[in-house]
C-alpha positions as CSV (number, residue, x, y, z in Angstrom):
1,M,0.0,0.0,0.0
2,S,1.3,3.5,-0.9
3,Q,1.8,5.9,2.0
4,F,-0.6,8.3,0.1
5,S,-3.4,5.8,0.2
6,N,-2.7,4.7,3.7
7,P,-5.8,5.6,5.8
8,Q,-3.7,6.6,8.7
9,F,-1.7,9.1,6.6
10,R,-4.9,10.4,4.9
11,S,-6.5,11.1,8.3
12,Y,-3.6,13.3,9.4
13,S,-3.5,15.2,6.1
14,K,-7.3,15.7,5.7
15,M,-8.3,16.2,9.3
16,N,-5.2,18.4,10.2
17,R,-4.3,16.2,13.2
18,L,-0.7,16.6,14.3
19,P,1.6,13.6,14.2
20,I,3.9,12.7,17.0
21,L,7.5,13.1,15.7
22,P,9.2,11.2,14.4
23,R,6.2,9.7,12.5
24,D,6.1,6.7,10.1
25,L,3.9,7.8,7.2
26,G,4.0,4.4,5.6
27,D,5.8,3.1,2.5
28,G,9.2,4.1,3.9
29,L,8.5,7.7,4.5
30,I,9.4,9.3,7.9
31,L,8.4,12.8,9.1
32,R,10.9,14.1,11.7
33,R,12.7,17.1,13.0
34,A,16.2,17.8,11.6
35,T,19.4,17.7,13.6
36,I,22.7,19.4,12.8
37,A,23.8,16.1,11.2
38,D,21.3,16.8,8.4
39,T,23.1,20.0,7.4
40,D,24.7,18.7,4.2
41,K,21.5,16.9,3.1
42,L,19.4,20.0,3.7
43,V,21.8,22.3,2.0
44,E,21.8,20.1,-1.1
45,F,18.1,19.6,-1.1
46,N,17.3,23.3,-0.8
47,M,19.8,24.3,-3.4
48,N,18.2,21.8,-5.8
49,I,14.6,22.8,-5.0
50,H,15.0,26.6,-4.6
51,G,18.2,27.6,-6.3
52,D,18.1,29.3,-9.7
53,V,20.5,27.5,-12.1
54,D,20.3,30.5,-14.5
55,T,21.5,33.0,-12.0
56,P,25.2,32.9,-11.2
57,G,25.8,32.2,-7.5
58,D,22.2,31.8,-6.6
59,R,22.4,28.1,-5.6
60,E,25.5,28.8,-3.4
61,R,23.8,31.8,-1.7
62,L,20.7,29.7,-1.0
63,G,22.9,26.9,0.4
64,A,24.7,29.4,2.6
65,W,21.4,30.6,4.1
66,V,20.5,27.0,5.0
67,G,23.9,26.4,6.5
68,D,23.7,29.5,8.6
69,L,20.3,28.4,10.0
70,L,21.7,25.0,11.0
71,N,25.2,25.9,12.4
72,G,23.9,26.9,15.9
73,S,24.7,30.6,15.6
74,H,21.3,32.0,14.7
75,P,19.6,33.8,17.6
76,T,16.1,32.5,17.1
77,F,16.5,29.3,15.2
78,K,17.7,25.8,16.1
79,P,18.4,22.8,13.7
80,E,15.3,21.0,15.0
81,D,13.2,23.9,13.7
82,F,13.6,22.2,10.3
83,L,11.1,19.5,9.4
84,I,12.1,16.7,7.1
85,V,10.2,14.0,5.2
86,E,12.7,11.3,4.1
87,D,12.4,8.0,2.3
88,Q,13.7,4.6,3.2
89,H,17.2,5.5,1.9
90,G,17.4,8.6,4.1
91,A,16.9,11.0,1.2
92,I,14.9,14.1,1.8
93,V,11.7,14.3,-0.3
94,S,10.1,17.3,1.4
95,S,11.0,19.9,4.0
96,L,10.2,23.3,5.5
97,N,11.4,25.3,8.5
98,H,9.9,27.6,11.2
99,I,11.8,30.8,12.0
100,S,10.4,32.4,15.2
101,Q,10.6,36.2,15.6
102,R,9.0,39.3,17.2
103,W,7.1,41.9,15.2
104,T,5.4,45.1,16.3
105,Y,2.0,46.6,15.5
106,E,2.0,50.4,16.3
107,G,4.9,49.5,18.6
108,I,3.1,46.6,20.3
109,E,5.2,43.4,20.2
110,F,3.8,40.1,19.2
111,G,5.2,36.7,18.3
112,V,5.4,35.6,14.6
113,G,6.2,32.2,13.2
114,R,7.6,32.2,9.7
115,P,7.5,29.0,7.7
116,E,10.2,29.1,5.0
117,L,12.1,27.0,2.5
118,V,9.0,25.0,1.8
119,G,9.8,22.4,-0.9
120,T,9.0,18.9,-2.2
121,L,10.5,16.8,-4.9
122,P,8.3,16.9,-8.0
123,E,7.4,13.2,-7.8
124,Y,6.1,13.6,-4.2
125,R,4.0,16.8,-4.8
126,R,0.2,17.0,-4.4
127,K,0.4,14.3,-1.8
128,G,-0.3,16.3,1.4
129,L,3.3,16.4,2.7
130,V,3.5,20.2,2.8
131,R,0.1,20.4,4.5
132,L,1.2,17.9,7.2
133,Q,4.3,20.0,7.9
134,M,2.5,23.3,7.8
135,N,0.1,21.9,10.5
136,V,3.2,21.1,12.6
137,S,4.6,24.6,12.1
138,H,1.3,26.1,13.1
139,Q,1.2,24.0,16.2
140,W,4.7,25.2,17.1
141,S,3.5,28.8,16.8
142,L,0.7,28.0,19.1
143,E,3.0,26.4,21.7
144,R,5.4,29.4,21.4
145,G,2.6,31.9,21.9
146,E,3.0,33.4,18.4
147,L,-0.3,35.2,17.5
148,V,0.6,35.5,13.8
149,Q,2.3,33.5,11.0
150,G,3.8,35.2,8.1
151,L,5.7,33.9,5.0
152,T,6.9,34.9,1.6
153,G,6.0,32.6,-1.3
154,I,4.6,31.9,-4.7
155,P,1.2,33.4,-5.8
156,Y,-1.9,31.7,-4.4
157,Y,-0.3,28.6,-3.0
158,Y,-0.4,29.4,0.7
159,R,-4.0,30.5,0.7
160,Q,-5.0,26.9,1.0
161,F,-3.4,26.9,4.5
162,G,-5.4,29.9,5.8
163,Y,-3.1,32.7,4.7
164,E,-4.0,36.0,2.9
165,M,-1.6,38.2,1.0
166,G,-2.4,41.0,3.4
167,L,0.8,43.0,4.0
168,A,3.2,44.7,1.6
169,L,6.4,42.9,0.8
170,G,9.1,45.1,-0.6
171,G,8.5,48.0,-3.0
172,A,11.3,50.0,-4.6
173,H,12.3,53.0,-6.7
174,V,15.0,52.5,-9.3
175,G,17.2,54.7,-11.4
176,Y,19.6,53.9,-14.3
177,A,22.9,55.5,-15.4
178,P,21.4,58.7,-16.8
179,H,19.7,59.3,-13.4
180,L,22.9,59.0,-11.3
181,P,23.8,62.3,-9.7
182,K,27.3,63.5,-10.9
183,L,29.9,65.3,-8.9
184,A,31.3,68.5,-10.4
185,E,34.8,68.1,-11.7
186,G,37.3,68.2,-8.8
187,E,34.5,68.1,-6.2
188,P,35.1,65.7,-3.3
189,E,32.5,63.3,-2.2
190,P,30.7,65.1,0.7
191,Y,29.7,61.9,2.5
192,R,31.5,58.6,2.9
193,V,30.0,55.1,3.3
194,R,32.1,52.7,5.3
195,P,31.7,49.1,6.7
196,V,30.2,48.7,10.1
197,A,32.3,47.8,13.1
198,E,31.1,46.0,16.2
199,A,31.2,49.3,18.0
200,D,28.7,50.8,15.5
201,L,25.9,48.3,16.3
202,P,24.2,50.5,18.9
203,F,24.0,53.3,16.3
204,I,22.6,50.9,13.7
205,A,20.0,49.8,16.2
206,E,19.1,53.4,17.0
207,M,18.7,54.2,13.3
208,Y,16.6,51.1,12.7
209,A,14.3,52.1,15.5
210,L,13.6,55.4,13.7
211,G,12.6,53.6,10.5
212,A,10.5,51.0,12.4
213,A,8.5,53.9,14.0
214,R,7.3,55.0,10.6
215,S,6.0,51.5,9.8
216,L,2.7,50.1,11.0
217,V,4.2,46.7,11.3
218,A,7.9,46.1,11.8
219,C,10.3,43.4,12.9
220,V,12.1,43.5,16.2
221,R,15.9,43.2,15.7
222,D,17.7,43.1,19.0
223,E,21.4,43.3,19.8
224,A,21.9,39.5,19.3
225,M,20.4,39.8,15.8
226,W,22.6,42.7,14.8
227,R,25.6,40.9,16.1
228,Y,24.6,37.8,14.1
229,E,24.1,39.9,11.0
230,L,27.6,41.4,11.4
231,L,29.7,38.6,12.8
232,H,28.1,35.2,12.1
233,C,26.1,35.5,8.9
234,S,27.9,34.0,5.9
235,P,29.1,36.7,3.4
236,I,27.3,34.9,0.6
237,N,24.0,34.2,2.5
238,I,21.3,35.0,0.1
239,N,19.5,37.0,2.8
240,G,22.6,38.5,4.4
241,R,23.1,42.2,4.4
242,Q,26.2,44.3,4.2
243,L,25.9,46.9,7.0
244,R,27.3,50.4,6.4
245,V,27.7,53.7,8.3
246,I,27.3,57.0,6.4
247,E,29.7,59.7,7.6
248,N,30.1,63.4,6.8
249,A,33.3,65.1,5.9
250,N,34.3,65.3,9.5
251,G,33.9,61.6,10.1
252,A,30.7,62.0,12.2
253,P,28.0,59.3,11.6
254,V,24.9,60.7,10.0
255,G,23.0,57.6,8.9
256,C,23.3,53.9,8.0
257,L,22.7,51.7,5.1
258,A,22.3,48.0,4.3
259,H,22.4,46.2,0.9
260,P,22.9,42.6,-0.3
261,G,26.4,41.3,-0.9
262,Y,25.6,40.8,-4.6
263,V,23.6,42.5,-7.3
264,W,19.9,41.8,-7.5
265,S,20.4,41.7,-11.3
266,P,20.4,44.1,-12.8
267,T,20.0,46.5,-9.8
268,M,22.2,47.3,-6.8
269,M,19.6,47.9,-4.1
270,A,19.7,49.5,-0.7
271,T,17.3,47.5,1.5
272,F,17.8,49.7,4.6
273,Y,18.6,53.4,4.6
274,E,18.1,55.7,7.6
275,L,19.4,59.1,8.5
276,K,19.6,60.9,11.9
277,L,16.7,63.2,12.7
278,G,17.3,66.6,11.2
279,V,19.7,65.3,8.5
280,S,18.6,65.8,4.8
281,Y,17.9,62.9,2.5
282,L,18.1,65.4,-0.3
283,A,21.7,66.3,0.6
284,I,23.0,62.8,1.4
285,T,21.3,60.5,-1.1
286,P,23.5,61.6,-4.1
287,S,26.5,60.2,-2.3
288,V,24.6,57.0,-1.4
289,A,23.5,56.6,-5.0
290,R,27.0,56.9,-6.3
291,Y,28.2,54.4,-3.6
292,L,25.5,51.9,-4.7
293,W,26.4,52.3,-8.3
294,A,30.2,51.8,-7.7
295,T,29.5,48.8,-5.4
296,G,27.2,47.3,-8.0
297,Q,29.9,47.6,-10.6
298,T,32.4,45.9,-8.3
299,Y,30.1,43.0,-7.4
300,A,29.0,42.5,-11.0
301,E,32.6,42.2,-12.1
302,R,33.5,39.8,-9.2
303,D,30.4,37.6,-9.9
304,K,30.3,38.0,-13.6
305,S,26.7,39.2,-13.3
306,D,24.7,42.0,-14.8
307,H,24.5,45.5,-13.3
308,Q,22.5,48.3,-15.0
309,A,20.7,50.2,-12.2
310,F,20.7,51.4,-8.6
311,G,17.7,51.6,-6.3
312,F,16.1,51.8,-2.9
313,H,14.1,48.7,-1.9
314,L,12.5,50.3,1.2
315,G,8.8,49.4,1.0
316,P,5.8,51.3,-0.3
317,E,6.8,54.6,1.4
318,H,10.1,56.1,2.5
319,P,11.5,59.7,2.9
320,V,14.0,59.1,0.1
321,Y,11.2,58.5,-2.4
322,E,10.0,62.1,-1.7
323,A,13.4,63.8,-1.4
324,F,15.0,62.1,-4.4
325,G,12.0,61.1,-6.5
326,D,13.0,62.7,-9.7
327,K,16.2,60.7,-9.7
328,L,14.3,57.5,-9.1
329,P,11.8,57.5,-11.9
330,H,11.0,53.8,-12.0
331,P,8.9,52.6,-9.1
332,R,8.5,48.8,-8.5
333,K,5.3,47.8,-6.9
334,P,5.4,45.7,-3.7
335,Y,4.6,42.0,-3.6
336,A,2.9,40.8,-0.5
337,W,3.5,38.8,2.7
338,Y,1.2,35.9,3.3
339,I,-0.4,36.5,6.7
340,R,-2.3,34.1,9.0
341,V,-4.0,35.1,12.2
342,P,-5.5,31.9,13.7
343,D,-7.2,33.6,16.7
344,L,-8.3,37.0,15.5
345,P,-10.1,38.0,18.7
346,A,-6.9,37.3,20.7
347,F,-4.9,39.4,18.3
348,L,-7.4,42.2,18.5
349,R,-7.3,42.1,22.3
350,H,-3.5,42.2,22.1
351,I,-3.4,45.3,20.0
352,A,-6.3,47.0,21.9
353,P,-4.1,50.0,23.0
354,A,-3.5,50.8,19.4
355,L,-7.1,50.6,18.5
356,E,-8.1,52.8,21.5
357,Q,-5.5,55.4,20.6
358,R,-6.8,55.6,17.0
359,L,-10.4,56.1,18.4
360,A,-9.1,58.8,20.7
361,V,-7.8,61.0,17.9
362,S,-10.8,60.4,15.7
363,P,-14.4,61.6,15.6
364,F,-15.2,58.5,17.6
365,A,-13.3,59.6,20.7
366,G,-15.0,58.1,23.7
367,H,-17.1,55.8,21.5
368,S,-19.4,53.2,23.2
369,G,-21.1,50.5,21.2
370,E,-20.8,47.2,19.5
371,L,-19.2,46.2,16.2
372,T,-19.7,42.8,14.5
373,L,-17.4,41.7,11.8
374,S,-18.6,38.9,9.6
375,F,-16.3,36.7,7.6
376,Y,-19.4,34.8,6.4
377,R,-18.5,31.4,8.0
378,K,-17.4,33.0,11.2
379,G,-16.9,36.5,12.7
380,V,-15.8,38.7,15.6
381,H,-17.9,40.7,18.1
382,L,-16.3,43.8,19.5
383,V,-17.6,46.0,22.3
384,F,-16.3,49.5,23.1
385,D,-17.0,51.4,26.3
386,N,-16.0,55.0,26.5
387,G,-13.3,54.4,23.9
388,R,-12.0,51.2,25.5
389,L,-12.1,47.8,23.8
390,T,-13.8,45.7,26.5
391,T,-14.7,42.6,24.4
392,A,-13.3,40.9,21.4
393,E,-14.8,37.4,21.0
394,P,-15.7,34.9,18.3
395,W,-19.1,35.5,16.7
396,Q,-21.2,33.2,14.5
397,P,-23.1,34.8,11.6
398,A,-26.5,33.5,10.7
399,P,-26.7,31.2,7.7
400,D,-28.1,34.1,5.6
401,A,-25.0,35.8,4.1
402,R,-26.7,39.2,4.3
403,N,-27.2,38.8,8.1
404,P,-28.7,42.2,9.2
405,H,-26.9,41.9,12.5
406,A,-23.4,42.0,10.8
407,D,-22.1,45.6,10.8
408,A,-19.3,44.9,8.4
409,N,-18.7,41.9,6.1
410,F,-15.4,40.6,4.7
411,P,-15.2,37.5,2.6
412,D,-12.7,34.8,3.5
413,H,-9.6,36.4,5.1
414,T,-9.9,39.8,3.4
415,F,-10.3,41.6,6.8
416,L,-6.5,41.0,7.2
417,H,-5.9,43.7,4.6
418,V,-7.6,46.4,6.6
419,L,-6.2,45.0,9.9
420,F,-2.6,45.4,8.7
421,G,-3.1,48.7,6.9
422,H,-2.5,47.0,3.5
423,R,-5.8,48.2,1.9
424,S,-8.4,50.8,2.9
425,M,-12.0,49.9,3.5
426,D,-12.9,51.8,0.3
427,E,-10.4,49.8,-1.7
428,L,-11.7,46.5,-0.4
429,E,-15.3,47.4,-1.2
430,H,-14.3,48.3,-4.7
431,I,-12.4,45.1,-5.3
432,F,-14.8,42.7,-3.5
433,R,-18.5,43.3,-4.0
434,D,-19.3,41.0,-1.1
435,C,-17.2,43.2,1.2
436,W,-19.8,45.7,2.5
437,V,-21.0,47.6,5.5
438,K,-24.5,48.1,6.8
439,E,-24.4,51.8,7.5
440,D,-22.1,54.7,6.5
441,V,-21.3,55.4,10.2
442,T,-19.9,51.8,10.4
443,R,-17.7,52.5,7.4
444,E,-16.3,55.6,9.2
445,L,-15.7,53.6,12.4
446,V,-13.8,50.9,10.5
447,R,-11.8,53.6,8.8
448,A,-10.9,55.1,12.2
449,L,-10.0,51.8,13.7
450,F,-8.1,50.4,10.8
451,P,-6.5,53.2,8.6
452,K,-4.4,52.4,5.6
453,R,-0.8,52.7,6.6
454,A,2.4,51.5,5.0
455,S,4.7,48.8,6.5
456,Y,8.2,47.7,5.7
457,I,9.4,44.5,7.3
458,W,13.1,43.4,7.5
459,P,12.3,39.9,8.8
460,I,14.5,37.5,10.7
461,D,15.8,35.1,8.0
C-alpha cells in the first residue's frame, strides 16, 4: 500500500491532526525534526529545489542561508526547527522550517512564526506532505505563543493553508545610469560610506528604530540579531546584508545603510537606509546613490553578473522617495506577505491599545457601542465602552450571508488587509463586492480603527 493511500496518513492530512514526531507515514516515509547532522543533506536539497541555475551564484547563496540556520549561531533558530520527510534510503523528499521572531504593530510586540524554505521533490507533490508539515509549524507557533504567522511565497499557493496576502512585501524606486547624480569636476565626495564595526551596532539599532517607528508593522531586531548579522552570517548568505555607516566630511556618523552582498540583477539595491533626525535625505542621497552604483559595478565584475541600475528597496513609502523622487523615476510595486491570524479575537485584544489610541484621535473619541465583523462562515464581536475595547470574542453569523446583524462583512480572510493597513475599507469594497458595511457610520468607524498605513518589514531570516 502506498503511503498516500494509507488511511492513517490520509487522516492526518485531511483532518489536520498533528503527528507525534518522528512519525512513520508508511511506504518508507518518515516525518521528523532535523538535527545538525542533516546539514549537508538539507543544504543540497534546498539548493536543488529553490536555487536558480540560470542566476550565477544563486544556488550557493541559497545553500549558505540553510547552512547559517543550521550551524547553531542563529539567535532564534535551532536545527530542530527544520522538518524533514525522508524516504527509506534517508533521502529528503520534502522539507520546511519555522523561524520564530517578534514583530510590532504600532509599537506593540507580538510573536510571529515564519514557515520558510518550503519544498518537495516533483514526484512527491500533491500528496499532502506540505500540509502535514504546515500543520506542525502552526502548532509550534501555538506552543510558542505566536499570534501570527507570516511567510513569503509563490502566488496563491499558501491561501490553502489559511493565509492571505495582506501585508506589503518590498516595493522600490530605481534609477539607471542617466539618473545617477554626478559630482562636479574636482568636487570631493561630501559623504562617505564605510563598513560597520562592532562598536557601531548601537548606532545601527538606533537608526533602525527610527525607521520602524514609521511602519505600522515592523520586525524587532535586538542586539543579538545585529551581532549575528555582522559577525556570524555568511558573506554569501542570500538573505545576508552588508551593513554600512554613512559619515560626513568630519567623520561623524549621519546615517546607515544595508544592501545585499551581490547585485539583484540588474539592480544594486539599498534594503535599509536611515538618517539621523534633522539630516537631509536630499543632501546625502546623491553620495549614497554613487556608492550603490560603484558597489554594484564591483560586485558584478566579481560575480560575472549584470549591473544596470541602482535603487532603494524600502517598502511602499520612504522619505528618500519624496526627497529624491526625480532621480528614481522607475517605481517597482510591492509584492505581499502571506499572513495568517488563527485567533483573530486574541490578536485584536492584544493590539487594543493601538485601536483605542486611534479612536481617541478620531471623531469616535469616547465611543461606546458594538461592532460585529462577519467573515461569512465566522466572525468577531467587538464591544467598546468610552473608547476602550472591553470585548473581542468569536461571533457566529447566521446562515443568511446578508445577516442584518453584521455591521461589516469581509469574505474569507480579506479583513486582514484592513487590519494590517494594506488596503483601505474603500479599496476592499471596490475590489470585493461581497465586502460591505450596513451603515455609513460603520464604514467611518472601521476607517478610524483600521486606517491604511504602509509597512516595511526586514524579517528575521
